[in-house]
PABALUM-201882 format. One record per atom (N, C-alpha, C, O, CB): x, y, z. Coordinates in steps of 0.2 Angstrom, whole numbers, plus 5000, padded with zeros to 4 digits. Glycine has a CB too. Layout:
XYZ ...
This chain:
497452125057 498152125053 498152165047 498552205045 498452055052 497552155043 497552185036 497452265037 497752295033 496952155032 497052285042 496952355043 497652385045 497852445043 496452365048 498052355049 498652375051 499152385045 499452435045 498952335057 499152335041 499552335035 499352385030 499752415027 499552265032 498652405030 498452455025 498752525028 498952555023 497652465026 498852535034 499152595037 499852595035 500152645033 499052595044 500152535035 500952525034 501052545026 501452575024 501152455035 500552515022 500652525015 500552605013 500852625008 500052485011 500052635016 499952705015 500452755018 500352815018 499252725016 500952725022 501352765026 501952795022 502352825026 501552735032 502052785016 502652805012 502552875010 502152905012 502652755006 503152895007 503152965005 502752984999 502753044998 503852985004 502452944995 502052954989 501352974991 501052944995 502152904984 501053034988 500353044988 500052994984 500352964979 500153114986 499352984985 499052924981 499052934973 498952884970 498252924983 499052994971 499053004964 499752994960 499853004954 498853074962 500252964964 500952954961 501052874961 501552854959 501452984966 500552834962 500652764960 499952734958 499452764960 500852734967 499952684955 499352644953 499552574956 500052544956 499252634945 498952534958 499052464960 498852424954 498352424950 498552454966 499352374953 499252324948 499252254950 499552234955 499952334943 498752214947 498652144949 499352114948 499652114943 498152114945 499552074953 500152034953 500151984947 500751984943 500251994959 499651954945 499651904939 499751944933 500051924928 498951874939 499352004932 499452044926 500152064925 500452064920 498952104926 500452084931 501152114931 501652054929 502152064925 501352144938 501551994932 501951944930 501951924923 502451904920 501751884935 501351924920 501251904913 501551954909 501951934904 500451904911 501552024910 501952074906 502652064906 503052064901 501752144909 502952044912 503652034913 503851974909 504451974906 503852034920 503551924910 503651864906 503651874898 504151854895 503151804908 503151914896 503151934889 503751974887 503951964881 502451974887 503952014891 504552054889 505152004888 505552014883 504752104895 505251954892 505851914891 505751864885 506251844882 505951874897 505151844884 504951804878 505151834872 505451814867 504251774878 504951904872 505051944866 505751954864 505951964859 504752014867 506251944870 506951954869 507251884867 507851884867 507251984875 506851834867 507151764865 507251724870 507551664869 507751784861 507051734876 507151694882 506551644882 505951654881 507051734889 506751574883 506251524883 505651544888 505751564893 506551454885 505051524887 504451534891 504551514898 504451554903 503851504888 504851454899 504951424906 505351474910 505251484916 505151354905 505951494907 506451534910 506151604911 506251634916 507051544906 505751634906 505451694907 504951704913 504951754916 505051714900 504651644914 504151644919 504451644926 504251674931 503651574919 505051614926 505451614932 505651684934 505651704940 506051564932 505951714929 506151784930 505651834933 505651864937 506551814924 505051824929 504451864931 504251844938 504051894942 503851854926 504151784940 503951764946 504451794952 504251814957 503951684947 505051794950 505551814955 505551894956 505451914962 506251804953 505451934951 505452004951 504752024955 504752074959 505452034944 504151994953 503552014956 503551994963 503152024967 502951984952 503851934965 503851914972 504151964976 503951974982 504251844972 504751994973 505052054977 504552104978 504552134984 505652074973 504152124973 503752184974 503152164979 502852204983 503452204967 502952104978 502352074983 502552084990 502152094994 502152004981 503252064991 503452064998 503752135000 504052135006 503952014999 503652184996 503852254998 504552264997 504852315000 503652265006 504952224993 505652234992 505652274985 505852244980 506052174992 505452334985 505352374979 506052384975 506052384969 505152444980 506652384979 507252394976 507452334972 507952344967 507752394982 507152274972 507352214968 506752194964 506752134961 507552164973 506252234963 505652214959 505652234952 506252234949 505052234962 505152244949 505052264942 505452334940 505552344934 504352264940 505552374945 505952434944 506652414941 506952464938 506052474950 506852354941 507552334939 507452304932 507952274929 507852284943 506852304929 506752274922 507252294917 507452264913 506052274920 507352364917 507652394912 508452364911 508652354906 507752474913 508752354917 509452334917 509452264914 509952244911 509752344924 508952224916 508952154913 508952154905 509252124902 508452114916 508452194903 508352204896 508952234892 509152204887 507752254895 509252284895 509852314892 510452254892 510852254887 510152374896 510552214897 511052164898 510952114892 511452094889 511052134904 510352094890 510152054885 510352084878 510652054874 509452024885 510152144878 510152184871 510852194869 511052184863 509852244871 511352204874 512052214872 512452154872 513052154870 512352264877 512152094873 512452034873 512852014879 513251964879 512952034867 512752044885 513052034891 512751974895 513051934898 513052094896 512151964893 511751904896 511451864890 511151884886 511151934901 511551794891 511351754886 510651734887 510451714893 511751684885 510251734882 509551714883 509351634883 508951614886 509051744877 509851604879 509751524879 510451494881 510751464877 509551504872 510651504887 511251474890 511251404890 510751364890 511451504896 511851374890 511951304891 512151284898 512751284900 512551274886 511651284902 511751274909 511951204911 511551154908 511151294913 512451194914 512651124915 513051104921 513251154924 513151104909 513051044923 513351024930 514051004927 514150964923 512950964933 514551034931 515251024929 515650974934 516150944932 515651084928 515350974940 515550924945 514950904949 514550944950 516150954950 514950844952 514450814955 514550754960 514950714958 513850804951 514250754965 514250694970 513550684973 513150724971 514850704975 513550634977 512850624980 512550684983 511950694983 512850564985 512950724987 512650784990 512850854988 512750904991 512850774998 513250854983 513550914981 513550924973 513550874969 514250934983 513650984970 513650994963 513951064962 513851104966 513050984959 514251074956 514451134954 514151144947 514251104943 515251144953 513751204946 513451214940 513751274937 513851324940 512651234942 513751274930 514051324926 513451354923 513051324919 514551304921 513251424924 512651454921 512751484914 512251504911 512451514926 513351474911 513551504905 513251574903 513051584898 513151454900 513251614908 513151684908 512351694906 512251744903 513551714902 511951654908 511251664907 510951704913 511251734917 510851594907 510351724912 509951764917 510051724924 509951664924 509151774915 510151764929 510351734936 509751694938 509851644942 510551784940 509151714937 508551684940 508451614938 508351564942 507951724939 508451594931 508351524929 508951484931 508851424933 508251524922 509551514931 510151474933 510051454940 510251394942 510751514932 509951504945 509851494952 509351444953 509351404958 509851554955 508751454950 508151414951 508351334950 508151294954 507551434947 508751324945 508851254943 509351224948 509351164950 509151244936 509851274950 510351244955 510051234962 510251184965 510851304956 509551274964 509251264970 508751204970 508751164975 508751324972 508451184964 508051124964 508551064964 508351014967 507751124957 509151074962 509551014962 509851004969 509850944972 510251034958 509951064973 510051054980 509551024984 509650984989 510251124983 508951044982 508351014986 508250934985 508150904989 507651044983 508350914978 508350844977 508850804981 508750754983 508350834969 509450834981 510050794984 509850794992 510050744995 510650834983 509550844995 509450845002 508850795004 508850765009 509250915004 508450784999 507850735000 508150665000 507850625004 507350744995 508650654996 508950594996 509550575001 509650525004 509250574989 509950635003 510550625007 510550665013 511050675016 511150645002 509950705015 509850745020 510250815020 510150855024 510150705027 510650825015 510950885014 511150895006 511350845003 511650895018 511050955004 511250964997 511551034996 511351084999 510650964992 512151034993 512551094993 512751104985 513051054982 513251084997 512551154982 512651174975 512951244975 512651294977 512051164971 513551244971 513851304970 513751324962 513651274958 514651304971 513751384961 513551414954 514151464952 514251504955 512851444953 514351454945 514851504943 514551524936 514051494933 515551474942 514851584933 514651614927 513851624927 513551614922 514751564921 513651654932 512851674932 512851754932 513351784931 512551644938 512251774933 512151854934 511651864940 511551824944 511751874927 511551924941 511151944946 510451904947 510151894942 510952024946 510351874953 509751834953 509151854957 508751814959 510051764956 509151924958 508551944962 508651944969 509151944972 507951914959 508051934973 508051924980 508351854982 508051804979 507351944983 508751854987 509051794989 508551744992 508551684992 509651804994 508051774996 507551744999 507051694995 506751654997 507151785003 507051714988 506651684984 506851604983 506451564983 506651714977 507451594983 507751524982 507751494989 507651434989 508451534980 507851524994 507851495001 507151475002 507051415005 508051545007 506651505000 505951495001 505751424997 505251394999 505451544999 506051414992 505851354988 505951294992 505551244991 506351354982 506351294997 506451235001 505851225006 505751165008 507051235005 505451275007 504951275012 504351225010 504051185014 504651335014 504251225003 503751175001 503851105002 503451065001 503651194993 504551085003 504751025004 504851005011 505150955013 505351005000 504651055016 504851045023 505651045024 505851005028 504450985026 505951085020 506751085021 506951155023 506551205022 507051055014 507551155026 507851215027 508251245021 508651205018 508351215034 508151305019 508451325013 508951385015 508751435018 507951345008 509551385012 510051435013 510251465006 510451415001 510651415017 510251525004 510451554998 510951614999 510751655003 509751574994 511451604995 511951664995 512151684988 512151644984 512651634999 512351744987 512651764981 513051824982 513051864987 512051784976 513551824978 513951894978 513751934973 513351924969 514751874977 514052004973 513752054968 514352094967 514852094969 513152094972 514152144962 514752194960 514952234966 514552234971 514452234954 515552254966 515752294972 515352364973 515352404968 516552314971 515152364979 514652424981 514852444988 514652504990 513952404980 515252404992 515352414999 516052435000 516552404997 515152355003 516152485005 516852505007 516952455013 516652475019 516952575009 517352405013 517552365019 517852405024 518152465023 517852305017 517852385030 518152425036 518852445035 519352405034 518152375042 518952515035 519652535034 519752565027 520252595026 520152495036 519252555023 519452565016 518952625013 518452635017 519352505011 519152655008 518752705004 518552674997 519052654994 519052775004 517952684995 517852664988 517452594988 517452564994 518452654984 517252574983 516852514982 517352454981 517652454976 516352514976 517352404985 517752344985 517452284985 517652234982 518252354990 516952274989 516552204989 515852214988 515552274989 516752174996 515452164987 514752174986 514352174992 514552174997 514552114982 513652184991 513252184996 513052114999 512852105004 512552214994 513252064995 513351994996 512851965001 512951955007 513951974999 512151954999 511651935003 511651865006 511951825003 510951955000 511351855011 511251795014 510451785016 510151825019 511651785021 510151725014 509451715016 509451645019 509751595016 509051715009 509051635024 508951575027 508151565028 507851605031 509351565034 507851515026 507151495026 507051435030 507351385029 506751495020 506651435036 506551375040 505751365041 505451405043 506851385047 505551305039 504851285040 504651285047 504951265052 504651225036 503951305048 503651295055 502951265054 502751255048 503651355059 502551255059 501951235058 501451275055 501051255051 501651215065 501551345056 501051395054 501451455050 502051465053 500551415059 501151485045 501451545042 501351595047 500851605051 501151555035 501851645047 502351655042 502951605045 503151605051 502651725042 503251575040 503851535042 504451585043 504451645041 504051485036 504951565046 505551605048 505951615041 506051565037 506051575053 506051675039 506451695033 506851755034 506651815035 505951705027 507551745035 508051795036 508251805029 508551765025 508651775041 508251865026 508451885020 508751955020 508452005020 507851885014 509451955020 509752015022 510452025018 510751975016 509952015029 510552085016 511252105013 511752105019 511552115025 511252175010 512352095018 512852105023 513152175023 513552185027 513452055021 512852225019 512952295020 512352315024 511852285025 513052325013 512352375026 511852405030 511152405026 510652385028 511952475033 511252425020 510652425015 510952405008 511552405007 510352505014 510552395003 510752384996 510752444992 510552494994 510252334993 511152434986 511152494982 510452504979 510352564977 511652474976 510052454979 509352464977 508952514981 508552554979 508952404977 509152514988 508852564992 509052634991 508652684991 509052555000 509652644988 509952704986 509552734979 509352784979 510652704984 509452684975 509052694969 508352714970 508052764967 509052634964 508052684975 507352694977 507352764980 506852804979 507052644982 507752784985 507852844988 507952904983 507652954983 508352854993 508352894978 508452934972 507852954968 507653004967 509052914968 507452894967 506852904963 506352944967 505952984964 506552834961 506352934974 505852974978 506053044980 505753074984 505652934984 506653064978 506953124980 507053134988 507053184991 506453174978 507253074991 507353074998 508153075000 508553054996 507053015001 508253105006 508953095009 508953025012 508452995014 509153155013 509552995013 509652935017 509952955024 510253005025 510152885013 509752905029 510052925035 510852925036 511152885032 509852865040 511052965040 511852975041 512052905044 511752875048 512053035045 512552875041 512852815043 512752755039 513052705039 512552795050 512352765033 512252715029 512852705023 512952655021 511552725025 513152765022 513552765016 514052825017 513952865021 513252775010 514652825013 515152875013 515252895006 515052865001 515752845016 515552955005 515752984999 516452964997 516752925000 515653064999 516652994992 517352974989 517952994994 518452964993 517453004982 517753034998 518253055003 518253015010 518653025014 518253135005 517752975010 517652935016 517252965022 517152945027 518352925020 516853025020 516453065024 515753035023 515553015018 516453135023 515353035029 514653015028 514253065023 514453125023 514253025035 513853035019 513453075015 512653045015 512552995017 513653065007 512253095014 511553085015 511253085008 510653085007 511153135019 511653095003 511453104996 511453034992 512053014991 511853154992 510953004990 510952934987 511352934980 511652884978 510252904986 511252994977 511652994970 512352994971 512752974967 511353064967 512653024976 513353024978 513552954979 514052934976 513553074984 513152914983 513352844984 513352804978 513852764977 512852814989 512852814973 512852774967 513452794962 513752754959 512152794963 513552864962 514052884957 514852874960 515252844956 513952954955 514952894966 515652894968 515752874975 516352864977 515952964967 515252864979 515352844986 515352774987 515452734982 514852874990 515152744993 515052674994 514652665000 514552705004 515752644995 514252605000 513952585005 514352555011 514952545010 513452525003 514052555017 514452525022 514252455025 513652445024 514452575028 514752415027 514552355030 514052355036 514052405039 515152305031 513752305037 513352295044 513752315049 514352295050 513052225045 513552365054 513952395059 514252455057 514452495062 514452345061 514252475051 514452545049 515252555049 515652505048 514152595053 515352615049 516052645048 516452625055 516252645060 516052715047 517052595054 517552585060 517352535065 516952485063 517552655063 517552545071 517552495076 516952505081 516752455084 518152485080 516652565081 516252575087 515652535087 515452505092 515952655086 515352515081 514752475081 514952405077 514552365075 514152505077 515552395077 515852325075 515752315068 515452265066 515552275079 515852365063 515752355056 516152305053 516052275048 515952425053 516752285057 517152225054 516752165054 516952115050 517752215058 516152155058 515752095057 515352095051 515352035048 515252095063 515052145049 514752145042 515252135036 515152105032 514352215041 515852165037 516352155032 516552085032 516652055026 517052205035 516652055038 516851985038 516251935034 516451895031 516951955045 515651955036 515151915033 515151925025 515051875021 514451935035 515251985023 515251995016 515851955012 515751925007 515352065014 516451955015 516951915013 516851845013 517051805008 517651935017 516551815018 516351745019 515851725013 515951675010 515951735025 515451765011 514951755005 515351754999 515251704995 514451805005 515851794998 516351794992 516751734992 516851714987 516751864992 516951714998 517351644998 516951594995 517151554991 517551635005 516251584998 515851524996 515651534988 515551484985 515251525000 515451594987 515151604980 515651624975 515551604969 514651664980 516251644976 516651664971 517351624971 517451594966 516951734973 517651624977 518251584977 518151504976 518551474972 518651594984 517651484980 517551404980 517251384973 517451334971 517051394985 516851424970 516551404963 517051434957 516851414952 515851434963 517551474959 517951504954 517551544949 517651554943 518251454949 517051584952 516751644949 517151704951 517651694954 515951654952 516951754949 517251824951 517151834958 516651814961 517051884946 517551874961 517451894968 517651964969 518051994965 517751854973 517452004974 517652074975 517552114969 517052124966 518452074977 518152154967 518052204962 518052174955 517852204950 518652244962 518152104955 518052074948 517352064946 517252044940 518452014948 516852064950 516152054949 515952114945 516052164947 515752034955 515552094939 515352154935 514552164936 514252124938 515552144928 514352214933 513652234933 513252194927 513652164923 513552304931 512652184928 512252144923 512352174916 512352134911 511552154925 512452234915 512552264908 513252264906 513452294901 512352334908 513752224909 514452214907 514552144905 514252104908 514952234913 514952134901 515052064898 515752044901 516252074900 515052064890 515751984904 515251954908 515251964915 515851974918 515251874906 514751964919 514751984926 515051924930 515351944935 514052004928 514951864928 515251804932 515051804939 515451794943 515951804931 514451814941 514151814948 514151744950 514051694946 513451844948 514351734956 514251664959 513751654964 513651704968 514951644962 513451594965 512951584970 513151524974 513551484972 512251574967 512851514980 512951454984 512351434987 512051484991 513551474989 512051374987 511451354990 511551294994 511951244992 510951334984 511251295000 511351235005 510551225007 510251265009 511751255011 510451155006 509751135009 509851075014 510251035013 509351105003 509551085019 509651035025 508951005026 508451035027 509851075031 508950935027 508350905028 508350885036 508750845038 508350835024 507850925039 507850915047 507750835049 507950815054 507250955049 507450795044 507350725045 507950685047 507950635050 506950695040 508550715045 509150685047 509350685054 509750655057 509750715043 508950735058 509150745065 508550725069 508650685074 509250815066 507950755068 507350735071 506750725066 506850745061 507150785077 506150705069 505650705064 505450775062 505450825066 505050665068 505150785056 504950845053 504450875058 504350935059 504750845046 503950835060 503450855064 503650895071 503450945073 502950805066 504150855074 504450885080 504850945079 504750995083 504850835083 505150945073 505551005071 505151065071 505251125073 505950995065 504551055067 504151115065 503751135072 503651195073 503651095060 503551095076 503251105083 503751155087 503551205090 503051045087 504351135087 504951165090 505051235088 505151285091 505551125091 504951245081 505051305078 504451355080 504551415081 505051305070 503851325080 503251365082 503351385090 503151445091 502651325082 503651345094 503751365101 504251425101 504251465105 504051305105 504851415097 505351465097 505051535095 505151585098 505851445092 504551535090 504251595087 503851625093 503851685094 503851585081 503451585096 503051605102 503451645107 503251695110 502551555105 504051605109 504451635114 504751705113 504751745117 505051585116 504951705106 505251775104 504651825104 504851885106 505551765097 504051815102 503551865101 503251885108 502951935109 503051845097 503351835113 503051845119 503451885124 503251895130 502751785122 504051895122 504551935127 504252005129 503852035125 505251935123 504552025134 504352095137 504552145131 505152145129 504652115143 504052185129 504152235124 504552295126 504352325131 503552255120 504952325122 505352385123 504852435123 504452445118 505952395118 504752485127 504252535127 504252585121 503752615119 504252575133 504852595118 504952635112 504852605105 504852635100 505552675113 504852535106 504852495099 504252455098 504052445092 505452445099 503852445103 503152415102 503252335100 503552295103 502852445097 502952325094 502852255092 503552215091 503952245088 502452255086 503552155092 504152115091 503952075084 503452045084 504252065097 504352075080 504252045073 504751985073 505251985075 504352095067 504451935069 504851875067 505151885060 504751915056 504451805067 505751865058 506051875052 505551845046 505451795047 506751845051 505351895042 504951875036 504251885037 503851885033 505051795035 504051905044 503351915045 503051985042 502551975039 503251925053 503452035042 503152095038 503052085031 502552105028 503652155039 503552045028 503552035021 502951995019 502651995014 504152005018 502851945023 502251895023 501551935023 501151925019 502251845028 501551975028 500952025028 500852065022 500252075019 500952065035 501352095020 501352135014 501152095008 500752125004 502052175013 501452035007 501251995002 500451975002 500151984996 501651935002 500251965007 499551945008 499052005006 498551995002 499351925015 499252065008 498852125006 498952134999 498452154996 499152185010 499552134996 499652154989 499352104984 499152114979 500352164988 499252034986 498951984982 498252004981 497951994976 499051914985 497952034987 497252054987 497052114983 496652124980 496952054994 497552164985 497352234983 497852264977 497752314975 497452284989 498352224975 498752244970 499452274972 499452294978 498452294966 499952274968 500552304969 500652374968 500452394962 501152264966 500852414972 500952484970 501552504966 502052484967 500952534977 501352524960 501952544955 501952614955 501452654952 501752514948 502552644957 502552714957 502752754951 502952714946 503152734963 502752814950 502752854944 503452834940 503452824934 502752924945 503952834944 504652824940 504652754938 504952744932 505252834945 504352704941 504352634939 503852624933 504052594929 504252584945 503352664933 502852664928 503252684921 503052654916 502252704929 503652734922 503952764916 504452714913 504552704907 504352824918 504752674918 505252624916 504852564912 505052544907 505652584922 504352544915 503952494912 503652514905 503552474900 503352464916 503452574904 503152604898 503652604893 503552584887 502852674899 504252624895 504852624890 505052554887 505052544881 505452654893 505052504892 505152444890 504652414885 504752384880 505252394896 503952424887 503452404883 503452434876 503352404871 502752424886 503552504875 503652534869 504252504865 504152494859 503752604870 504752494868 505352464864 505152394861 505452384856 505952454869 504752354865 504652294862 503952284859 503752224858 504752244868 503552334858 502952334855 502452294859 502052254857 502952314848 502452304866 501952274871 501552324874 501752384874 502352234876 501052294877 500552344881 500852344888 500952284891 499852314880 500852404891 501052404898 500552374903 499952374900 501252474900 500652354909 500252314913 499752354917 499352334921 500552274918 499652424915 499252464919 498952514914 498552554916 499552504925 
């Protein structure tokens, strides 16, 4: 598996001299130091660092340390509070509503998910909504928190408008991701972590940094025509929902999923939704999150549940393979393999991201991590 993953790691468009591998611990320490320098409490800074580095460890470059600059800028202009008054504004035995007071999304979401976990351990289910938060990184990070407790974790968030919903031109709804983590007897556990758009805006940013065109069908320009230029999408175009443009591949399904996330994260919590959600560097973004934790013990024993999950995984992977597609993957498996490899060999930090980290380090009089 490791040899196979090595090939996967080296299969990207960068030649070897365009990236360096950085130890995950060293990178995490640097990111934490950045936020501490900006006035963020050490405990919160460590959560943000862990979240961003976890994305890079799992191969989600679009949500990793390459986004550090925007978080720093959000704090510097006062759009993000470094010491927010995070509080519970409504609560019952199995539910709560948390106000993030415009703090960094990662610490706000981490506390809300911990609250949902504790409620599920006591009441078999925990549901926590969050308002007045910010971008929280990868959705799967919070869903995975439940795995350590043998619980099912669900994590949703809305985002600034980036997607043209079915029949529309322009950016109107967010990429609005959904993550579901389910424990099984052996790793990798099931982890679905997906945007409700075909791809994220981060994928456009990565393609732009690498000088790549995007596949036709991912996005449209300001006139509603397909574009392969990621810079056009970022500046004036829009991403498309799962299923793409129009009815042929049922784009309205992705559109509907995106709106459903906005309902739970925005309308229900009275955060912003749709075009009202702002960027991290705007005051205030008012992002909403929604967490659900389910205790399988309320239905069957956890041992039986995990055995059944293992059986389901085996059944899926043992199916007759498509001759043109080869290996059958379980959701979260590729990311798990990538994480194992990068923990051992380091995280590849590419030239453009190195420049971002060096700029941040110079601004704050810190040593870069490479």
